[in-house]
N, CA, C, O and the ligand as a Tripos MOL2 file, in Angstrom:
@<TRIPOS>MOLECULE
protein
  285   283    72     0     0
PROTEIN
NO_CHARGES

@<TRIPOS>ATOM
      1 N           0.8400   -1.1910    0.0000 N.3       1 MET1
      2 CA          0.0000    0.0000    0.0000 C.3       1 MET1
      3 C           0.8840    1.2540    0.0000 C.2       1 MET1
      4 O           1.6400    1.5230    0.9340 O.2       1 MET1
      5 N           0.7510    1.9780   -1.0600 N.am      2 VAL2
      6 CA          1.6160    3.1640   -1.2000 C.3       2 VAL2
      7 C           0.8100    4.4390   -0.9960 C.2       2 VAL2
      8 O          -0.1790    4.6910   -1.6850 O.2       2 VAL2
      9 N           1.2420    5.2040   -0.0680 N.am      3 ALA3
     10 CA          0.5700    6.4720    0.1800 C.3       3 ALA3
     11 C           1.0590    7.5190   -0.8080 C.2       3 ALA3
     12 O           2.2450    7.6080   -1.1230 O.2       3 ALA3
     13 N           0.1200    8.2940   -1.2760 N.am      4 GLY4
     14 CA          0.4980    9.3570   -2.2060 C.3       4 GLY4
     15 C           1.3300   10.4120   -1.5210 C.2       4 GLY4
     16 O           1.0850   10.7810   -0.3730 O.2       4 GLY4
     17 N           2.2900   10.8760   -2.2280 N.am      5 VAL5
     18 CA          3.1450   11.9080   -1.6560 C.3       5 VAL5
     19 C           2.4830   13.2670   -1.8160 C.2       5 VAL5
     20 O           2.1820   13.7200   -2.9200 O.2       5 VAL5
     21 N           2.2750   13.8780   -0.7050 N.am      6 VAL6
     22 CA          1.6760   15.2070   -0.7350 C.3       6 VAL6
     23 C           2.7600   16.2500   -0.5180 C.2       6 VAL6
     24 O           3.3690   16.3440    0.5480 O.2       6 VAL6
     25 N           2.9660   16.9910   -1.5180 N.am      7 SER7
     26 CA          3.9820   18.0330   -1.3740 C.3       7 SER7
     27 C           3.3290   19.3460   -0.9710 C.2       7 SER7
     28 O           2.4570   19.8750   -1.6600 O.2       7 SER7
     29 N           3.7690   19.8350    0.1330 N.am      8 VAL8
     30 CA          3.2330   21.1000    0.6040 C.3       8 VAL8
     31 C           4.2120   22.2160    0.2620 C.2       8 VAL8
     32 O           5.3350   22.2760    0.7630 O.2       8 VAL8
     33 N           3.7510   23.0620   -0.5810 N.am      9 SER9
     34 CA          4.6180   24.1860   -0.9400 C.3       9 SER9
     35 C           4.4150   25.3250    0.0410 C.2       9 SER9
     36 O           3.3170   25.8630    0.1850 O.2       9 SER9
     37 N           5.4550   25.6620    0.6820 N.am     10 ALA10
     38 CA          5.3690   26.7420    1.6580 C.3      10 ALA10
     39 C           5.1220   28.0620    0.9490 C.2      10 ALA10
     40 O           5.7240   28.3620   -0.0820 O.2      10 ALA10
     41 N           4.2290   28.8340    1.5250 N.am     11 GLY11
     42 CA          3.9340   30.1330    0.9260 C.3      11 GLY11
     43 C           5.1330   31.0510    1.0120 C.2      11 GLY11
     44 O           5.6790   31.2900    2.0890 O.2      11 GLY11
     45 N           5.5230   31.5470   -0.1050 N.am     12 ARG12
     46 CA          6.6850   32.4250   -0.1050 C.3      12 ARG12
     47 C           6.2440   33.8670    0.1340 C.2      12 ARG12
     48 O           5.3520   34.3870   -0.5360 O.2      12 ARG12
     49 N           6.8610   34.4580    1.0570 N.am     13 ALA13
     50 CA          6.5230   35.8390    1.3870 C.3      13 ALA13
     51 C           7.4540   36.8070    0.6770 C.2      13 ALA13
     52 O           7.6260   37.9550    1.0850 O.2      13 ALA13
     53 N           8.0390   36.3160   -0.3780 N.am     14 GLY14
     54 CA          9.0240   37.1440   -1.0540 C.3      14 GLY14
     55 C           8.4160   38.2980   -1.8290 C.2      14 GLY14
     56 O           8.8350   39.4460   -1.6860 O.2      14 GLY14
     57 N           7.4230   37.9840   -2.6530 N.am     15 SER15
     58 CA          6.8940   39.0370   -3.5000 C.3      15 SER15
     59 C           5.5400   39.5050   -3.0030 C.2      15 SER15
     60 O           4.6010   38.7190   -2.8760 O.2      15 SER15
     61 N           5.4550   40.7670   -2.7310 N.am     16 GLY16
     62 CA          4.1690   41.3260   -2.3490 C.3      16 GLY16
     63 C           3.8740   41.1340   -0.8830 C.2      16 GLY16
     64 O           4.1220   40.0690   -0.3160 O.2      16 GLY16
     65 N           3.3480   42.1630   -0.2830 N.am     17 SER17
     66 CA          2.9880   42.0610    1.1120 C.3      17 SER17
     67 C           1.6080   41.4380    1.2350 C.2      17 SER17
     68 O           0.8550   41.3630    0.2630 O.2      17 SER17
     69 N           1.2910   40.9980    2.4220 N.am     18 TRP18
     70 CA          0.0270   40.2710    2.6020 C.3      18 TRP18
     71 C          -1.1700   41.1530    2.3030 C.2      18 TRP18
     72 O          -2.1770   40.6710    1.7850 O.2      18 TRP18
     73 N          -1.0780   42.4300    2.6190 N.am     19 PHE19
     74 CA         -2.2360   43.2910    2.3860 C.3      19 PHE19
     75 C          -2.4190   43.5840    0.9140 C.2      19 PHE19
     76 O          -3.5330   43.8580    0.4690 O.2      19 PHE19
     77 N          -1.3580   43.5320    0.1640 N.am     20 GLU20
     78 CA         -1.5110   43.6800   -1.2810 C.3      20 GLU20
     79 C          -2.3000   42.5030   -1.8440 C.2      20 GLU20
     80 O          -3.2090   42.6640   -2.6590 O.2      20 GLU20
     81 N          -1.9230   41.3200   -1.3820 N.am     21 ARG21
     82 CA         -2.6150   40.1320   -1.8530 C.3      21 ARG21
     83 C          -4.0690   40.1240   -1.4060 C.2      21 ARG21
     84 O          -4.9740   39.7590   -2.1560 O.2      21 ARG21
     85 N          -4.2610   40.5350   -0.1650 N.am     22 ARG22
     86 CA         -5.6030   40.5540    0.3790 C.3      22 ARG22
     87 C          -6.4780   41.5710   -0.3470 C.2      22 ARG22
     88 O          -7.6370   41.3020   -0.6610 O.2      22 ARG22
     89 N          -5.9110   42.7260   -0.6040 N.am     23 SER23
     90 CA         -6.6820   43.7510   -1.2980 C.3      23 SER23
     91 C          -7.0290   43.2940   -2.7020 C.2      23 SER23
     92 O          -8.0560   43.6830   -3.2580 O.2      23 SER23
     93 N          -6.1890   42.4870   -3.2540 N.am     24 CYS24
     94 CA         -6.4690   41.9420   -4.5780 C.3      24 CYS24
     95 C          -7.6600   41.0070   -4.5150 C.2      24 CYS24
     96 O          -8.5270   41.0390   -5.3890 O.2      24 CYS24
     97 N          -7.7080   40.1800   -3.4920 N.am     25 LEU25
     98 CA         -8.7940   39.2190   -3.3590 C.3      25 LEU25
     99 C         -10.1070   39.9160   -3.0210 C.2      25 LEU25
    100 O         -11.1830   39.4710   -3.4210 O.2      25 LEU25
    101 N         -10.0030   41.0000   -2.2890 N.am     26 ASP26
    102 CA        -11.2070   41.6850   -1.8330 C.3      26 ASP26
    103 C         -11.8250   42.5750   -2.8940 C.2      26 ASP26
    104 O         -13.0400   42.7640   -2.9330 O.2      26 ASP26
    105 N         -10.9960   43.1060   -3.7340 N.am     27 LYS27
    106 CA        -11.4750   44.1460   -4.6290 C.3      27 LYS27
    107 C         -11.6230   43.6610   -6.0550 C.2      27 LYS27
    108 O         -11.0010   42.6960   -6.5000 O.2      27 LYS27
    109 N         -12.4790   44.3840   -6.7370 N.am     28 VAL28
    110 CA        -12.6230   44.1290   -8.1600 C.3      28 VAL28
    111 C         -11.5290   44.9070   -8.8860 C.2      28 VAL28
    112 O         -11.3780   46.1100   -8.6700 O.2      28 VAL28
    113 N         -10.7810   44.2480   -9.7250 N.am     29 PRO29
    114 CA         -9.7230   44.9550  -10.4360 C.3      29 PRO29
    115 C         -10.2820   45.8790  -11.5160 C.2      29 PRO29
    116 O         -11.2740   45.5650  -12.1730 O.2      29 PRO29
    117 N          -9.6440   46.9880  -11.6770 N.am     30 PHE30
    118 CA        -10.0230   47.8980  -12.7400 C.3      30 PHE30
    119 C          -9.1450   47.6350  -13.9520 C.2      30 PHE30
    120 O          -7.9890   47.2250  -13.8470 O.2      30 PHE30
    121 N          -9.7430   47.8880  -15.0990 N.am     31 ALA31
    122 CA         -9.0390   47.5590  -16.3320 C.3      31 ALA31
    123 C          -7.9270   48.5550  -16.6390 C.2      31 ALA31
    124 O          -6.9400   48.2350  -17.3010 O.2      31 ALA31
    125 N          -8.1160   49.7560  -16.1460 N.am     32 SER32
    126 CA         -7.1270   50.7700  -16.4740 C.3      32 SER32
    127 C          -6.8830   51.6930  -15.2950 C.2      32 SER32
    128 O          -7.6600   51.7300  -14.3410 O.2      32 SER32
    129 N          -5.8270   52.4090  -15.3740 N.am     33 ARG33
    130 CA         -5.5120   53.3740  -14.3320 C.3      33 ARG33
    131 C          -6.5830   54.4570  -14.2580 C.2      33 ARG33
    132 O          -6.9070   54.9670  -13.1850 O.2      33 ARG33
    133 N          -7.1120   54.7850  -15.4020 N.am     34 HIS34
    134 CA         -8.1300   55.8230  -15.4630 C.3      34 HIS34
    135 C          -9.3680   55.4270  -14.6640 C.2      34 HIS34
    136 O          -9.9230   56.2400  -13.9250 O.2      34 HIS34
    137 N          -9.7920   54.1900  -14.8150 N.am     35 GLU35
    138 CA        -10.9600   53.7010  -14.0770 C.3      35 GLU35
    139 C         -10.6940   53.6640  -12.5850 C.2      35 GLU35
    140 O         -11.5300   54.0720  -11.7800 O.2      35 GLU35
    141 N          -9.5390   53.1770  -12.2350 N.am     36 ALA36
    142 CA         -9.1830   53.0870  -10.8190 C.3      36 ALA36
    143 C          -9.1500   54.4730  -10.1900 C.2      36 ALA36
    144 O          -9.5820   54.6730   -9.0540 O.2      36 ALA36
    145 N          -8.6350   55.4080  -10.9470 N.am     37 ARG37
    146 CA         -8.5370   56.7770  -10.4420 C.3      37 ARG37
    147 C          -9.9170   57.3820  -10.2530 C.2      37 ARG37
    148 O         -10.1680   58.0620   -9.2580 O.2      37 ARG37
    149 N         -10.8090   57.1390  -11.1980 N.am     38 ALA38
    150 CA        -12.1680   57.6620  -11.0980 C.3      38 ALA38
    151 C         -12.8720   57.0830   -9.8750 C.2      38 ALA38
    152 O         -13.5720   57.7930   -9.1530 O.2      38 ALA38
    153 N         -12.6800   55.7990   -9.6560 N.am     39 ALA39
    154 CA        -13.2880   55.1470   -8.4980 C.3      39 ALA39
    155 C         -12.7040   55.6930   -7.2000 C.2      39 ALA39
    156 O         -13.4190   55.8860   -6.2170 O.2      39 ALA39
    157 N         -11.4200   55.9340   -7.2100 N.am     40 ALA40
    158 CA        -10.7560   56.4700   -6.0230 C.3      40 ALA40
    159 C         -11.3230   57.8380   -5.6710 C.2      40 ALA40
    160 O         -11.5460   58.1470   -4.5010 O.2      40 ALA40
    161 N         -11.5480   58.6400   -6.6810 N.am     41 ARG41
    162 CA        -12.0660   59.9860   -6.4240 C.3      41 ARG41
    163 C         -13.4680   59.9350   -5.8160 C.2      41 ARG41
    164 O         -13.7830   60.7120   -4.9150 O.2      41 ARG41
    165 N         -14.2970   59.0340   -6.3000 N.am     42 SER42
    166 CA        -15.6600   58.9570   -5.7800 C.3      42 SER42
    167 C         -15.6600   58.4740   -4.3370 C.2      42 SER42
    168 O         -16.4750   58.9250   -3.5310 O.2      42 SER42
    169 N         -14.7620   57.5690   -4.0090 N.am     43 VAL43
    170 CA        -14.6560   57.0910   -2.6270 C.3      43 VAL43
    171 C         -14.1190   58.1920   -1.7310 C.2      43 VAL43
    172 O         -14.5450   58.3380   -0.5860 O.2      43 VAL43
    173 N         -13.2000   58.9500   -2.2510 N.am     44 GLU44
    174 CA        -12.6500   60.0660   -1.4800 C.3      44 GLU44
    175 C         -13.7390   61.0680   -1.1300 C.2      44 GLU44
    176 O         -13.7760   61.5960   -0.0180 O.2      44 GLU44
    177 N         -14.6140   61.3210   -2.0720 N.am     45 ARG45
    178 CA        -15.6940   62.2630   -1.8280 C.3      45 ARG45
    179 C         -16.6280   61.7550   -0.7430 C.2      45 ARG45
    180 O         -17.1050   62.5140    0.1010 O.2      45 ARG45
    181 N         -16.8770   60.4550   -0.7860 N.am     46 ARG46
    182 CA        -17.8580   59.8900    0.1360 C.3      46 ARG46
    183 C         -17.2920   59.7030    1.5280 C.2      46 ARG46
    184 O         -17.9320   60.0400    2.5240 O.2      46 ARG46
    185 N         -16.1030   59.1690    1.5850 N.am     47 TYR47
    186 CA        -15.5450   58.8280    2.8950 C.3      47 TYR47
    187 C         -14.4010   59.7290    3.3230 C.2      47 TYR47
    188 O         -13.9570   59.6860    4.4710 O.2      47 TYR47
    189 N         -13.9370   60.5290    2.4080 N.am     48 GLY48
    190 CA        -12.7600   61.3230    2.7280 C.3      48 GLY48
    191 C         -11.5110   60.4670    2.6400 C.2      48 GLY48
    192 O         -11.5540   59.3250    2.1810 O.2      48 GLY48
    193 N         -10.4160   61.0240    3.0790 N.am     49 GLY49
    194 CA         -9.1850   60.2610    3.0240 C.3      49 GLY49
    195 C          -8.5130   60.3710    1.6700 C.2      49 GLY49
    196 O          -8.8850   61.1860    0.8260 O.2      49 GLY49
    197 N          -7.5530   59.5590    1.4990 N.am     50 ARG50
    198 CA         -6.7550   59.6510    0.2900 C.3      50 ARG50
    199 C          -6.5740   58.2600   -0.2990 C.2      50 ARG50
    200 O          -6.0840   57.3430    0.3600 O.2      50 ARG50
    201 N          -6.9780   58.1290   -1.5430 N.am     51 LEU51
    202 CA         -6.8270   56.8420   -2.2120 C.3      51 LEU51
    203 C          -5.9910   57.0070   -3.4670 C.2      51 LEU51
    204 O          -6.1230   57.9850   -4.2030 O.2      51 LEU51
    205 N          -5.1490   56.0510   -3.6880 N.am     52 GLU52
    206 CA         -4.3000   56.1100   -4.8610 C.3      52 GLU52
    207 C          -4.4330   54.8430   -5.6880 C.2      52 GLU52
    208 O          -4.4460   53.7370   -5.1480 O.2      52 GLU52
    209 N          -4.5300   55.0080   -6.9840 N.am     53 PRO53
    210 CA         -4.5520   53.8270   -7.8470 C.3      53 PRO53
    211 C          -3.1660   53.2070   -7.9550 C.2      53 PRO53
    212 O          -2.1550   53.9060   -8.0110 O.2      53 PRO53
    213 N          -3.1440   51.8910   -7.9840 N.am     54 TYR54
    214 CA         -1.8560   51.2330   -8.1710 C.3      54 TYR54
    215 C          -2.0250   49.9810   -9.0070 C.2      54 TYR54
    216 O          -3.0730   49.3360   -8.9690 O.2      54 TYR54
    217 N          -1.0230   49.6470   -9.7400 N.am     55 ALA55
    218 CA         -1.0520   48.4550  -10.5800 C.3      55 ALA55
    219 C          -0.8380   47.2290   -9.7150 C.2      55 ALA55
    220 O           0.1210   47.1480   -8.9490 O.2      55 ALA55
    221 N          -1.7430   46.2820   -9.8490 N.am     56 CYS56
    222 CA         -1.6480   45.0700   -9.0450 C.3      56 CYS56
    223 C          -0.7070   44.0710   -9.7040 C.2      56 CYS56
    224 O          -0.7430   43.8680  -10.9180 O.2      56 CYS56
    225 N           0.1180   43.4620   -8.8960 N.am     57 ARG57
    226 CA          1.0700   42.5140   -9.4590 C.3      57 ARG57
    227 C           0.5240   41.0940   -9.4510 C.2      57 ARG57
    228 O           1.1620   40.1670   -9.9490 O.2      57 ARG57
    229 N          -0.6700   40.9370   -8.8760 N.am     58 PHE58
    230 CA         -1.2200   39.5910   -8.7780 C.3      58 PHE58
    231 C          -2.2350   39.2980   -9.8670 C.2      58 PHE58
    232 O          -2.2530   38.2020  -10.4260 O.2      58 PHE58
    233 N          -3.0820   40.2750  -10.1710 N.am     59 CYS59
    234 CA         -4.1330   40.0100  -11.1500 C.3      59 CYS59
    235 C          -3.9420   40.8470  -12.4130 C.2      59 CYS59
    236 O          -4.7710   40.8030  -13.3230 O.2      59 CYS59
    237 N          -2.8620   41.5980  -12.4660 N.am     60 ASP60
    238 CA         -2.5610   42.3620  -13.6690 C.3      60 ASP60
    239 C          -3.6000   43.4380  -13.9470 C.2      60 ASP60
    240 O          -3.7590   43.8850  -15.0830 O.2      60 ASP60
    241 N          -4.3000   43.8440  -12.9050 N.am     61 GLY61
    242 CA         -5.2630   44.9210  -13.0510 C.3      61 GLY61
    243 C          -4.8780   46.0920  -12.1730 C.2      61 GLY61
    244 O          -3.7360   46.2030  -11.7270 O.2      61 GLY61
    245 N          -5.8280   46.9500  -11.9340 N.am     62 TRP62
    246 CA         -5.5760   48.1210  -11.0930 C.3      62 TRP62
    247 C          -6.5000   48.1060   -9.8880 C.2      62 TRP62
    248 O          -7.6560   47.6940   -9.9890 O.2      62 TRP62
    249 N          -5.9970   48.5520   -8.7570 N.am     63 HIS63
    250 CA         -6.8010   48.6860   -7.5600 C.3      63 HIS63
    251 C          -6.5940   50.0830   -6.9970 C.2      63 HIS63
    252 O          -5.7140   50.8290   -7.4270 O.2      63 HIS63
    253 N          -7.4240   50.4080   -6.0320 N.am     64 VAL64
    254 CA         -7.1690   51.6420   -5.3010 C.3      64 VAL64
    255 C          -6.8940   51.2960   -3.8510 C.2      64 VAL64
    256 O          -7.5130   50.3910   -3.2920 O.2      64 VAL64
    257 N          -5.9890   51.9980   -3.2610 N.am     65 GLY65
    258 CA         -5.6290   51.7230   -1.8810 C.3      65 GLY65
    259 C          -5.4430   52.9970   -1.1030 C.2      65 GLY65
    260 O          -5.2570   54.0780   -1.6620 O.2      65 GLY65
    261 N          -5.4990   52.8420    0.2000 N.am     66 HIS66
    262 CA         -5.3060   54.0000    1.0540 C.3      66 HIS66
    263 C          -3.8560   54.4320    1.0390 C.2      66 HIS66
    264 O          -2.9230   53.6310    1.0980 O.2      66 HIS66
    265 N          -3.7240   55.7040    0.9600 N.am     67 GLN67
    266 CA         -2.3790   56.2460    1.0580 C.3      67 GLN67
    267 C          -2.0210   56.3170    2.5230 C.2      67 GLN67
    268 O          -2.6670   57.0170    3.3020 O.2      67 GLN67
    269 N          -0.9920   55.5900    2.8900 N.am     68 MET68
    270 CA         -0.5940   55.5640    4.2920 C.3      68 MET68
    271 C          -0.0070   56.9170    4.7000 C.2      68 MET68
    272 O           0.8720   57.4740    4.0440 O.2      68 MET68
    273 N          -0.5300   57.4050    5.7970 N.am     69 ALA69
    274 CA         -0.0210   58.6690    6.3040 C.3      69 ALA69
    275 C           1.3520   58.4570    6.9310 C.2      69 ALA69
    276 O           1.5540   57.5550    7.7440 O.2      69 ALA69
    277 N           2.2560   59.2840    6.5440 N.am     70 ARG70
    278 CA          3.5990   59.1500    7.1090 C.3      70 ARG70
    279 C           3.8760   60.2790    8.0870 C.2      70 ARG70
    280 O           3.4510   61.4200    7.9030 O.2      70 ARG70
    281 N           4.5710   59.9310    9.0850 N.am     71 ARG71
    282 CA          4.9010   60.9390   10.0650 C.3      71 ARG71
    283 C           6.2480   61.5570    9.7190 C.2      71 ARG71
    284 O           6.7210   62.4440   10.4300 O.2      71 ARG71
    285 ZN         -5.2480   42.4450   -7.9990 Zn       72 ZN72
@<TRIPOS>BOND
     1     1     2 1
     2     2     3 1
     3     3     4 2
     4     3     5 am
     5     5     6 1
     6     6     7 1
     7     7     8 2
     8     7     9 am
     9     9    10 1
    10    10    11 1
    11    11    12 2
    12    11    13 am
    13    13    14 1
    14    14    15 1
    15    15    16 2
    16    15    17 am
    17    17    18 1
    18    18    19 1
    19    19    20 2
    20    19    21 am
    21    21    22 1
    22    22    23 1
    23    23    24 2
    24    23    25 am
    25    25    26 1
    26    26    27 1
    27    27    28 2
    28    27    29 am
    29    29    30 1
    30    30    31 1
    31    31    32 2
    32    31    33 am
    33    33    34 1
    34    34    35 1
    35    35    36 2
    36    35    37 am
    37    37    38 1
    38    38    39 1
    39    39    40 2
    40    39    41 am
    41    41    42 1
    42    42    43 1
    43    43    44 2
    44    43    45 am
    45    45    46 1
    46    46    47 1
    47    47    48 2
    48    47    49 am
    49    49    50 1
    50    50    51 1
    51    51    52 2
    52    51    53 am
    53    53    54 1
    54    54    55 1
    55    55    56 2
    56    55    57 am
    57    57    58 1
    58    58    59 1
    59    59    60 2
    60    59    61 am
    61    61    62 1
    62    62    63 1
    63    63    64 2
    64    63    65 am
    65    65    66 1
    66    66    67 1
    67    67    68 2
    68    67    69 am
    69    69    70 1
    70    70    71 1
    71    71    72 2
    72    71    73 am
    73    73    74 1
    74    74    75 1
    75    75    76 2
    76    75    77 am
    77    77    78 1
    78    78    79 1
    79    79    80 2
    80    79    81 am
    81    81    82 1
    82    82    83 1
    83    83    84 2
    84    83    85 am
    85    85    86 1
    86    86    87 1
    87    87    88 2
    88    87    89 am
    89    89    90 1
    90    90    91 1
    91    91    92 2
    92    91    93 am
    93    93    94 1
    94    94    95 1
    95    95    96 2
    96    95    97 am
    97    97    98 1
    98    98    99 1
    99    99   100 2
   100    99   101 am
   101   101   102 1
   102   102   103 1
   103   103   104 2
   104   103   105 am
   105   105   106 1
   106   106   107 1
   107   107   108 2
   108   107   109 am
   109   109   110 1
   110   110   111 1
   111   111   112 2
   112   111   113 am
   113   113   114 1
   114   114   115 1
   115   115   116 2
   116   115   117 am
   117   117   118 1
   118   118   119 1
   119   119   120 2
   120   119   121 am
   121   121   122 1
   122   122   123 1
   123   123   124 2
   124   123   125 am
   125   125   126 1
   126   126   127 1
   127   127   128 2
   128   127   129 am
   129   129   130 1
   130   130   131 1
   131   131   132 2
   132   131   133 am
   133   133   134 1
   134   134   135 1
   135   135   136 2
   136   135   137 am
   137   137   138 1
   138   138   139 1
   139   139   140 2
   140   139   141 am
   141   141   142 1
   142   142   143 1
   143   143   144 2
   144   143   145 am
   145   145   146 1
   146   146   147 1
   147   147   148 2
   148   147   149 am
   149   149   150 1
   150   150   151 1
   151   151   152 2
   152   151   153 am
   153   153   154 1
   154   154   155 1
   155   155   156 2
   156   155   157 am
   157   157   158 1
   158   158   159 1
   159   159   160 2
   160   159   161 am
   161   161   162 1
   162   162   163 1
   163   163   164 2
   164   163   165 am
   165   165   166 1
   166   166   167 1
   167   167   168 2
   168   167   169 am
   169   169   170 1
   170   170   171 1
   171   171   172 2
   172   171   173 am
   173   173   174 1
   174   174   175 1
   175   175   176 2
   176   175   177 am
   177   177   178 1
   178   178   179 1
   179   179   180 2
   180   179   181 am
   181   181   182 1
   182   182   183 1
   183   183   184 2
   184   183   185 am
   185   185   186 1
   186   186   187 1
   187   187   188 2
   188   187   189 am
   189   189   190 1
   190   190   191 1
   191   191   192 2
   192   191   193 am
   193   193   194 1
   194   194   195 1
   195   195   196 2
   196   195   197 am
   197   197   198 1
   198   198   199 1
   199   199   200 2
   200   199   201 am
   201   201   202 1
   202   202   203 1
   203   203   204 2
   204   203   205 am
   205   205   206 1
   206   206   207 1
   207   207   208 2
   208   207   209 am
   209   209   210 1
   210   210   211 1
   211   211   212 2
   212   211   213 am
   213   213   214 1
   214   214   215 1
   215   215   216 2
   216   215   217 am
   217   217   218 1
   218   218   219 1
   219   219   220 2
   220   219   221 am
   221   221   222 1
   222   222   223 1
   223   223   224 2
   224   223   225 am
   225   225   226 1
   226   226   227 1
   227   227   228 2
   228   227   229 am
   229   229   230 1
   230   230   231 1
   231   231   232 2
   232   231   233 am
   233   233   234 1
   234   234   235 1
   235   235   236 2
   236   235   237 am
   237   237   238 1
   238   238   239 1
   239   239   240 2
   240   239   241 am
   241   241   242 1
   242   242   243 1
   243   243   244 2
   244   243   245 am
   245   245   246 1
   246   246   247 1
   247   247   248 2
   248   247   249 am
   249   249   250 1
   250   250   251 1
   251   251   252 2
   252   251   253 am
   253   253   254 1
   254   254   255 1
   255   255   256 2
   256   255   257 am
   257   257   258 1
   258   258   259 1
   259   259   260 2
   260   259   261 am
   261   261   262 1
   262   262   263 1
   263   263   264 2
   264   263   265 am
   265   265   266 1
   266   266   267 1
   267   267   268 2
   268   267   269 am
   269   269   270 1
   270   270   271 1
   271   271   272 2
   272   271   273 am
   273   273   274 1
   274   274   275 1
   275   275   276 2
   276   275   277 am
   277   277   278 1
   278   278   279 1
   279   279   280 2
   280   279   281 am
   281   281   282 1
   282   282   283 1
   283   283   284 2
@<TRIPOS>SUBSTRUCTURE
     1 MET1         2 RESIDUE 1 A MET
     2 VAL2         6 RESIDUE 1 A VAL
     3 ALA3        10 RESIDUE 1 A ALA
     4 GLY4        14 RESIDUE 1 A GLY
     5 VAL5        18 RESIDUE 1 A VAL
     6 VAL6        22 RESIDUE 1 A VAL
     7 SER7        26 RESIDUE 1 A SER
     8 VAL8        30 RESIDUE 1 A VAL
     9 SER9        34 RESIDUE 1 A SER
    10 ALA10       38 RESIDUE 1 A ALA
    11 GLY11       42 RESIDUE 1 A GLY
    12 ARG12       46 RESIDUE 1 A ARG
    13 ALA13       50 RESIDUE 1 A ALA
    14 GLY14       54 RESIDUE 1 A GLY
    15 SER15       58 RESIDUE 1 A SER
    16 GLY16       62 RESIDUE 1 A GLY
    17 SER17       66 RESIDUE 1 A SER
    18 TRP18       70 RESIDUE 1 A TRP
    19 PHE19       74 RESIDUE 1 A PHE
    20 GLU20       78 RESIDUE 1 A GLU
    21 ARG21       82 RESIDUE 1 A ARG
    22 ARG22       86 RESIDUE 1 A ARG
    23 SER23       90 RESIDUE 1 A SER
    24 CYS24       94 RESIDUE 1 A CYS
    25 LEU25       98 RESIDUE 1 A LEU
    26 ASP26      102 RESIDUE 1 A ASP
    27 LYS27      106 RESIDUE 1 A LYS
    28 VAL28      110 RESIDUE 1 A VAL
    29 PRO29      114 RESIDUE 1 A PRO
    30 PHE30      118 RESIDUE 1 A PHE
    31 ALA31      122 RESIDUE 1 A ALA
    32 SER32      126 RESIDUE 1 A SER
    33 ARG33      130 RESIDUE 1 A ARG
    34 HIS34      134 RESIDUE 1 A HIS
    35 GLU35      138 RESIDUE 1 A GLU
    36 ALA36      142 RESIDUE 1 A ALA
    37 ARG37      146 RESIDUE 1 A ARG
    38 ALA38      150 RESIDUE 1 A ALA
    39 ALA39      154 RESIDUE 1 A ALA
    40 ALA40      158 RESIDUE 1 A ALA
    41 ARG41      162 RESIDUE 1 A ARG
    42 SER42      166 RESIDUE 1 A SER
    43 VAL43      170 RESIDUE 1 A VAL
    44 GLU44      174 RESIDUE 1 A GLU
    45 ARG45      178 RESIDUE 1 A ARG
    46 ARG46      182 RESIDUE 1 A ARG
    47 TYR47      186 RESIDUE 1 A TYR
    48 GLY48      190 RESIDUE 1 A GLY
    49 GLY49      194 RESIDUE 1 A GLY
    50 ARG50      198 RESIDUE 1 A ARG
    51 LEU51      202 RESIDUE 1 A LEU
    52 GLU52      206 RESIDUE 1 A GLU
    53 PRO53      210 RESIDUE 1 A PRO
    54 TYR54      214 RESIDUE 1 A TYR
    55 ALA55      218 RESIDUE 1 A ALA
    56 CYS56      222 RESIDUE 1 A CYS
    57 ARG57      226 RESIDUE 1 A ARG
    58 PHE58      230 RESIDUE 1 A PHE
    59 CYS59      234 RESIDUE 1 A CYS
    60 ASP60      238 RESIDUE 1 A ASP
    61 GLY61      242 RESIDUE 1 A GLY
    62 TRP62      246 RESIDUE 1 A TRP
    63 HIS63      250 RESIDUE 1 A HIS
    64 VAL64      254 RESIDUE 1 A VAL
    65 GLY65      258 RESIDUE 1 A GLY
    66 HIS66      262 RESIDUE 1 A HIS
    67 GLN67      266 RESIDUE 1 A GLN
    68 MET68      270 RESIDUE 1 A MET
    69 ALA69      274 RESIDUE 1 A ALA
    70 ARG70      278 RESIDUE 1 A ARG
    71 ARG71      282 RESIDUE 1 A ARG
    72 ZN72       285 GROUP 0 **** ****
């Protein structure tokens, strides 16, 4: 009786931070920077804050994310 070999590939944390990946899963990607920017502006109007469009490295689309305030 031979058991199948299960290879577990450890998740590599090399490329992309966890929140980038998470934001990719949570959000609908935009086809272009222009669309992402338009969406960012409408969210800014509604909730305030600062959103910036960025190219996603996981789904090859565009998302909008919060601009982290720096001290
Ligand atoms: Zn994405």
